[in-house]
C-alpha positions as CSV (number, residue, x, y, z in Angstrom):
1,X,123.4,98.3,136.9
2,X,125.5,101.3,137.7
3,X,124.4,104.8,136.5
4,X,127.1,107.3,135.7
5,X,126.1,111.0,135.7
6,X,128.7,112.6,133.5
7,X,129.5,115.4,131.0
8,X,130.9,114.4,127.7
9,X,134.0,116.7,127.8
10,X,134.6,116.4,131.5
11,X,138.0,114.8,131.8
12,X,137.1,113.4,135.3
13,X,134.0,111.8,133.7
14,X,136.1,110.2,131.0
15,X,138.4,108.6,133.5
16,X,135.5,106.7,135.0
17,X,134.0,105.8,131.6
18,X,137.4,104.4,130.6
19,X,137.7,102.4,133.9
20,X,134.1,100.9,133.5
21,X,134.8,99.9,129.9
22,X,138.3,98.6,130.6
23,X,136.8,96.4,133.4
24,X,133.8,95.4,131.2
25,X,131.3,96.8,133.8
26,X,128.0,97.7,132.2
27,X,126.5,101.1,133.1
28,X,123.9,103.6,132.1
29,X,125.4,107.0,131.1
30,X,123.3,110.0,132.2
31,X,124.3,113.3,130.7
32,X,124.5,116.3,133.0
33,X,125.5,119.6,131.2
34,X,128.1,121.8,132.9
35,X,127.3,124.7,130.7
36,X,123.5,125.3,130.9
37,X,122.9,125.3,134.6
38,X,121.8,121.7,134.8
39,X,124.7,120.7,137.1
40,X,123.5,123.4,139.5
41,X,119.9,122.2,139.5
42,X,118.4,121.0,142.8
43,X,118.2,117.5,141.3
44,X,121.9,117.3,140.6
45,X,122.9,119.1,143.8
46,X,121.1,116.4,145.7
47,X,123.5,113.9,144.1
48,X,126.6,116.1,144.6
49,X,126.4,119.3,146.6
50,X,129.5,120.6,144.8
51,X,127.5,120.4,141.5
52,X,130.3,118.6,139.6
53,X,130.6,115.3,137.7
54,X,131.1,112.4,137.7
55,X,128.7,110.9,140.1
56,X,128.3,107.1,140.2
57,X,125.0,105.7,141.4
58,X,125.7,102.3,143.0
59,X,122.6,100.0,142.9
60,X,121.1,99.0,146.2
61,X,118.2,99.8,148.5
62,X,118.6,102.7,148.7
63,X,121.1,103.4,145.9
64,X,124.4,104.9,147.0
65,X,126.0,107.9,145.3
66,X,129.7,108.4,145.0
67,X,131.4,111.5,143.6
68,X,135.1,112.4,142.8
69,X,136.7,110.4,140.0
70,X,139.6,108.9,141.9
71,X,137.4,107.8,144.7
72,X,135.1,106.1,142.1
73,X,138.1,104.5,140.4
74,X,139.4,103.1,143.7
75,X,135.9,101.8,144.6
76,X,135.7,100.0,141.3
77,X,139.1,98.4,142.0
78,X,138.0,97.1,145.4
79,X,134.4,96.2,144.5
80,X,135.5,94.2,141.4
81,X,138.8,92.5,142.2
82,X,138.0,89.7,139.8
83,X,137.9,92.1,136.8
84,X,140.9,93.5,134.9
85,X,143.0,95.6,137.3
86,X,143.9,99.3,136.9
87,X,146.1,99.3,140.0
88,X,148.6,96.6,139.3
89,X,152.1,95.9,140.5
90,X,154.2,96.1,143.7
91,X,153.3,98.6,146.5
92,X,155.9,101.0,145.1
93,X,154.5,100.7,141.5
94,X,151.0,101.3,142.8
95,X,152.2,104.3,144.7
96,X,153.7,105.7,141.5
97,X,150.4,105.1,139.7
98,X,148.6,107.1,142.4
99,X,151.3,109.8,142.2
100,X,150.9,110.3,138.5
101,X,147.1,110.2,138.8
102,X,147.2,112.9,141.5
103,X,149.6,115.0,139.4
104,X,146.9,115.3,136.8
105,X,143.9,115.3,139.2
106,X,145.2,118.1,141.5
107,X,148.1,119.7,139.6
108,X,146.6,120.2,136.1
109,X,142.9,119.5,135.6
110,X,141.5,121.9,138.2
111,X,143.0,124.9,136.4
112,X,141.0,124.4,133.2
113,X,137.6,123.8,134.9
114,X,135.1,126.3,133.6
115,X,134.3,128.0,136.9
116,X,138.1,128.4,137.6
117,X,138.7,129.9,134.2
118,X,135.7,132.3,134.7
119,X,137.0,133.3,138.1
120,X,140.5,134.0,136.6
121,X,139.3,136.1,133.6
122,X,136.3,137.0,131.4
123,X,138.6,137.0,128.4
124,X,138.6,133.7,126.5
125,X,142.1,134.3,125.1
126,X,143.5,135.0,128.6
127,X,141.7,131.9,129.9
128,X,143.3,129.7,127.3
129,X,146.8,131.1,127.8
130,X,146.5,130.8,131.6
131,X,145.2,127.2,131.5
132,X,147.8,126.2,128.9
133,X,150.6,127.3,131.2
134,X,149.5,124.9,133.9
135,X,148.9,122.1,131.4
136,X,152.3,122.4,129.9
137,X,154.1,122.6,133.2
138,X,152.1,119.5,134.5
139,X,152.9,117.5,131.4
140,X,156.6,118.3,131.7
141,X,156.4,116.8,135.3
142,X,154.5,113.8,134.1
143,X,157.0,113.2,131.3
144,X,159.9,113.4,133.8
145,X,158.4,110.9,136.1
146,X,157.4,108.6,133.2
147,X,160.9,108.4,131.9
148,X,161.6,106.4,135.1
149,X,158.4,104.4,135.4
150,X,157.0,103.7,131.9
151,X,156.9,100.5,129.9
152,X,154.1,100.2,127.4
153,X,152.0,102.5,129.7
154,X,152.7,105.1,132.3
155,X,153.9,102.6,134.9
156,X,155.1,99.4,133.5
157,X,153.3,97.3,130.9
158,X,149.8,97.3,132.2
159,X,147.2,100.1,131.9
160,X,146.5,101.8,135.2
161,X,144.5,104.6,136.9
162,X,147.3,107.0,135.9
163,X,146.6,106.2,132.2
164,X,142.9,106.7,132.9
165,X,143.8,110.2,134.0
166,X,146.3,110.8,131.2
167,X,143.9,110.0,128.3
168,X,141.4,112.8,128.8
169,X,144.1,115.2,129.9
170,X,145.8,115.0,126.5
171,X,142.4,115.6,124.9
172,X,142.1,118.8,127.0
173,X,145.6,119.8,126.2
174,X,144.6,119.9,122.5
175,X,141.7,122.1,123.3
176,X,144.0,124.6,125.0
177,X,146.5,124.3,122.1
178,X,149.3,122.6,124.1
179,X,151.3,120.2,121.9
180,X,151.6,117.1,124.1
181,X,153.2,115.3,121.2
182,X,156.4,117.2,122.1
183,X,156.7,114.8,125.0
184,X,158.1,111.5,123.5
185,X,157.3,109.2,126.4
186,X,153.8,110.5,126.8
187,X,153.3,110.2,123.0
188,X,154.5,106.5,123.1
189,X,152.1,105.7,126.0
190,X,149.2,107.5,124.2
191,X,149.8,105.4,121.1
192,X,149.5,102.2,123.1
193,X,146.5,103.4,125.0
194,X,144.8,104.4,121.7
195,X,144.8,100.8,120.7
196,X,142.7,99.7,123.7
197,X,139.0,99.1,123.0
198,X,138.2,101.0,126.2
199,X,139.9,104.1,124.8
200,X,137.7,104.1,121.8
201,X,134.4,103.3,123.6
202,X,134.9,105.9,126.4
203,X,136.2,108.7,124.1
204,X,134.6,112.1,124.6
205,X,133.6,112.5,121.0
206,X,131.3,109.4,121.3
207,X,129.2,111.3,123.9
208,X,129.3,114.7,122.3
209,X,125.7,116.1,122.0
210,X,124.7,116.5,118.4
211,X,123.7,120.1,118.9
212,X,126.9,121.1,120.7
213,X,128.5,124.3,119.4
214,X,131.8,125.5,120.9
């Protein structure tokens, strides 16, 4: 069985949880806190020298470790071609899926990572305002692309890796007080994604520690 080292509110972790659940792949979740130093412990740094999550442990002798959410998602697509697909369509449609996924992965999400926010400012109000600007700009771009690509989901009528990235990004947008419901195409896609069992089972709130305050 796979083991997924993750943090409940990490959007990159949520992408992988969604993909595993959508494909029906059983896994053991292992929580790694990004706030109390656990992610910088020697144990976790031996899994991922960058000290980030997610990390997927792939069973074998010895077990293999894979970090970076998009690399993990593409691995799952190739390793389990018989399971429900998150990279469907024509070569152009798959390229558009990758484009939208990267828009979030590299153009939005890094700007609200805790170390980046701390590097920018020690003021929580300034941190929130700064991150919100990148989130809003990125969602404007996503909406513009989606007007040309969407069906029920971000690209056509099947869920994809782009949607796996979009779901947690909208959750993060709410945390930084960005009104993603102002984007009508994104809102429609989110409504359809919310109906998927994998959306519910992978949701951050299901993994939130009982003693979390913040």
